[in-house]
N, C-alpha and C positions, 0 to 999 in steps of 0.2 A: 504494498500500498504506499503509496505517494501522493503528497498534494504540492500542484505547482500552482503558484500566483501569476500570471502573464501580466505584461505592462498593457498589452493591446489584443484586441479581437484578433488581429492577424494571428498572433502566435498561439492562441487556442484552435483556430481554425488549421494552422499547421501542424499541430500537437494532434489535435480529432483524425489527422490521416494516417496517423501512424498505429492508430487500435489495430491489431492483428499482428502487428510484427513481433517475431520473436525476440527475446532478448534473454540470453543465457538459456536460451531453449524454452521459454515461457512465452508463450502468446500474452501481450499485453493488452487490456483494455485501456481505453482512454476515453474518458465521459468528461461532461461538464457540471459540476456541481454548484448551487447555490450558496455562501456560506452561512445562508439561515438556516441551512438545513442540517445543520451537525448532527444534531440527535437522531436525524433519519438514517445519516450516514453510519452511526454507531448502531442502530438495530440493523441495518443491511449487513454491515461486517458481522453481527453476531448472527445472522442467519446463515452467511454465505459460510463463514467459517466459525464454528461453534466451540471448534478446539483450540482457536486461539484468543490470546486477551485483545482487547480493543487497542487502536494506536496510543489511546490516551493512558493505558493503564502502563505501555512500555516507559522503559527508562528515558529520559530527554536524552537526545544525541548531543554531543556537545557543540558548542557553538562556534568554537573556533575550529576552521580546517584543521584536520588530521592527517598524518601520513604523507601517502600521494598526493592527495587532493592540497596539503599546504605546500607539497614541493612545487605542485602544477601554479597555484597561486602566486606564490614568488618567482617562478619563471614569468608567468604573465604580468606581473606587477615590474620586472626588472626589463623585459622588451617593451613595455608601454614606456618607461621613463628615457630607455634609449631613443625611443621614437620621437619622445619629445622633446630630448635635448637636440636631435639633429634635425627640428624643425623651426622656420622663422617665421615670424612674420614681416611683410614688408608694405609700409606705407609710402605715401606720397607719389603714386604711380599716376601717369597723366591718364585721362579716360579713355583714350585710344589705345591704350597699351594691349598687348596680346599675349598669350602664353611663350610663344615663340621669343617674343623681346625678354620676358624674365629669365626663360630658361640661358638666352645668350649671358645676358646681365651675370647670373648665379655662377654659370661653369666656368667663369672667372678665378672662380673660388675653389669650387669642386664639382664632383659628378651630383646631379640632382637624380634623386630617387622619384619624386613624386612630386606635383606642384598643383595647386587650385587657385584659380583667379574667382574673385566675388569682390561685394560692394558692401559696404558697413550701411549702417543707419541713415547716414546722412546721403547716399549714394558715392561715396569717394572709393573708387577701386583699390583695393587692395590683394596680395598674394600670401598664398602660405606655401612654402618651400620647404621640403625634407631634403636634407642632403645626404649620402650615401654612408657619411661619417660624421661624427662627431665636431671632428677640427674644423673645418669651414664653418658649420652653424657658428661655433663658438668666437672664430675670427670676425665674423660679420655682427655678430650681437657685441662684441666688445667695442669695435671699431665705431657701430649704430648708424652714424650718417655717411654718405657717399654723395658727390655733387656729379650727375648723371644727364646729359642734355640740358643745364642750366635748370635742373629740379633737384633738390635734398630727397634722396630715397633713404628711407629710415628703416634699419634693420632692427627687431627686437623679439626678445624669447616668443614664440607663440603658446597661445594657452590653450589651443585643440591641435588635435591632428590633422592634417591633407585631407585624408578621407576615416572617420572615426568608424564608420558602420562596416567598414570593409576590414579593420584590426578587431572590432567587435565579433564578426563572423567568424574568422582566424580562431578565436578562442572557444566555440563551443565544438563538443564534442560529445556522438552520442555512442 
């Protein structure tokens, strides 16, 4: 028995498609449960598995990850921090800037792993650039301001990744 709380209905729909899939040789059943029906779930558990105690009677699971799970979380956090340290935020860009322009600029410092152009709330263009290594990102963040085509381009530490969802998806294992 497991309960998974999803952040969105999309997750619920995708998980529901896994019903019938075998995990460790046992077909799993995925169903939606209204949080208000906890008592009904207890009764159903007692009917389906009278030889087992209800999940509430079980000892509480540790709140902190243990063993392999703890190691996995440690490695995930390290990878996340490494990616963050290799990523810079670039402001002061021209409205007509292209990804190719930003790539050419950043290539002078090091190999670019990924980049994204976007606009802030005021409509000003900015870029998030992830370098392949930490060194170039560190150099441009320390220098901070560069004069390019009569514009002051500012490199600062990024508060997010170039592609957060792709990184999060890499961390999901079944």
